[in-house]
C-alpha positions in Angstrom: 185.9 171.8 15.1 186.2 174.9 17.2 188.7 177.2 15.4 189.5 178.9 18.7 190.9 175.7 19.9 193.2 175.4 16.9 194.7 178.9 17.0 197.8 177.8 18.9 198.5 175.0 16.5 198.0 177.3 13.5 200.5 179.7 15.0 202.9 176.8 15.6 202.5 175.6 12.0 203.1 179.2 10.8 206.4 179.1 12.7 207.4 175.9 10.8 206.5 177.5 7.4 208.2 180.8 8.3 211.3 179.0 9.4 211.4 177.2 6.0 210.9 180.6 4.3 213.8 182.0 6.3 216.0 179.8 4.1 215.3 182.2 1.3 216.2 185.3 3.2 219.7 186.7 3.0 221.2 186.6 6.5 221.4 189.8 8.5 219.2 191.7 6.1 215.8 193.2 7.1 213.8 190.4 5.6 215.8 187.9 7.6 215.3 189.9 10.9 211.6 190.3 10.2 211.1 186.5 9.7 213.5 185.7 12.5 211.6 187.9 14.9 208.2 186.5 13.7 209.4 183.0 14.4 210.6 184.0 17.8 207.3 185.7 18.7 205.2 182.8 17.5 207.4 180.5 19.7 206.6 182.7 22.7 202.8 183.0 22.2 201.6 179.7 20.9 201.9 177.9 24.3 200.4 180.9 26.1 197.5 180.9 23.8 197.0 177.1 24.1 196.9 177.4 27.9 194.5 180.4 27.8 192.1 178.7 25.3 192.4 175.4 27.2 193.6 173.7 24.0 196.9 172.3 25.2 197.3 168.9 23.5 199.9 166.3 22.8 199.6 167.2 19.1 200.4 170.8 20.0 203.4 169.8 22.1 204.7 167.7 19.2 204.1 170.5 16.7 206.0 172.9 19.0 209.0 170.5 19.2 209.0 170.1 15.4 208.7 173.9 15.0 211.5 174.5 17.4 213.7 171.9 15.7 213.1 173.3 12.2 213.7 176.9 13.3 217.0 176.0 15.1 218.1 173.8 12.1 217.4 176.6 9.6 219.2 179.2 11.8 222.2 176.9 12.1 222.3 176.3 8.4 222.0 180.0 7.6 224.1 181.6 10.4 226.9 179.2 11.5 228.7 179.1 8.1 229.0 182.9 8.2 230.7 183.1 11.5 234.4 182.4 12.0 234.7 180.4 15.2 238.0 178.9 16.5 238.2 175.1 16.5 237.7 174.9 20.2 234.4 176.6 20.0 233.2 174.4 17.1 234.2 171.4 19.1 232.2 172.7 22.1 229.2 173.2 19.9 229.4 169.7 18.5 229.8 168.2 22.1 226.6 170.1 23.2 224.8 168.8 20.1 225.9 165.2 20.8 224.7 165.5 24.5 221.4 166.9 23.4 220.9 164.3 20.7 221.9 161.6 23.2 219.2 162.9 25.6 216.6 162.6 22.9 217.7 159.1 21.9 217.8 158.1 25.6 214.3 159.5 26.1 213.0 157.6 23.0 214.5 154.3 24.1 213.6 154.5 27.8 210.2 156.0 27.4 209.1 154.8 24.0 208.2 158.3 23.0 209.7 161.6 22.0 210.6 163.5 25.2 211.0 167.2 25.2 212.0 168.6 28.6 211.1 172.2 29.3 213.4 173.0 32.2 214.2 176.6 33.3 217.7 176.1 31.9 216.4 174.9 28.6 214.1 178.0 28.4 217.0 180.3 29.3 219.2 178.5 26.7 216.5 178.9 24.0 216.1 182.6 24.9 219.8 183.4 24.8 220.2 181.3 21.6 217.3 183.4 20.1 219.0 186.6 21.0 222.4 185.6 19.8 222.1 186.5 16.1 220.6 189.8 17.1 223.8 190.7 19.0 226.3 190.0 16.3 226.4 193.5 15.0 227.5 195.0 18.4 229.1 192.1 20.3 232.0 190.0 19.0 230.4 186.6 18.1 233.1 184.7 19.9 232.2 186.3 23.2 228.4 186.0 23.0 228.8 182.4 21.6 231.0 181.4 24.5 228.4 182.6 27.0 225.8 180.7 24.9 227.8 177.5 24.9 228.3 177.7 28.7 224.6 178.1 29.4 223.8 175.4 26.8 226.3 173.0 28.5 224.6 173.5 31.8 221.2 172.9 30.2 222.4 169.7 28.4 223.8 168.4 31.7 220.6 169.2 33.5 218.7 167.3 30.8 221.0 164.3 31.4 219.9 164.4 35.0 216.2 164.5 34.1 216.4 161.9 31.4 218.4 159.3 33.3 217.7 159.9 37.0 214.6 162.0 37.7 211.7 160.2 35.9 209.1 162.6 37.4 209.3 164.9 34.4 207.8 162.3 32.1 
């Protein structure tokens, strides 16, 4: 086995493990930010490395989806309970989550496989979502979170289009 061909997957697995370790870090402390930034950086580089080393694989794509899901879930568990959102914003977050989950379920049912759509809007949403906790010390969370929810809503609706109408992405 050529180790060079596995570097991207090793980086992705390190994101999964680092995300789990993030559960032990107190939120908004230096250890949290270091692990958080490490997870974000590994998310940005693993795909690039896979393409450069010509080691893109279905396993790598699945690992990336798992790593993204674990990282987002850990961040939600760690950060959301500490933020005071009004009910309307919590409702909006739940609606976005329901649409995103519905898109995954629809993809599973209609394509018999886990579908992860990497649209430009999804990438923008992920980037803004990644930046969000880094802004809480200087932007009121309700404002930055409202912008995040708006972009995430557009992204979720865009996914609805791709999962139900435009089958070319599969």
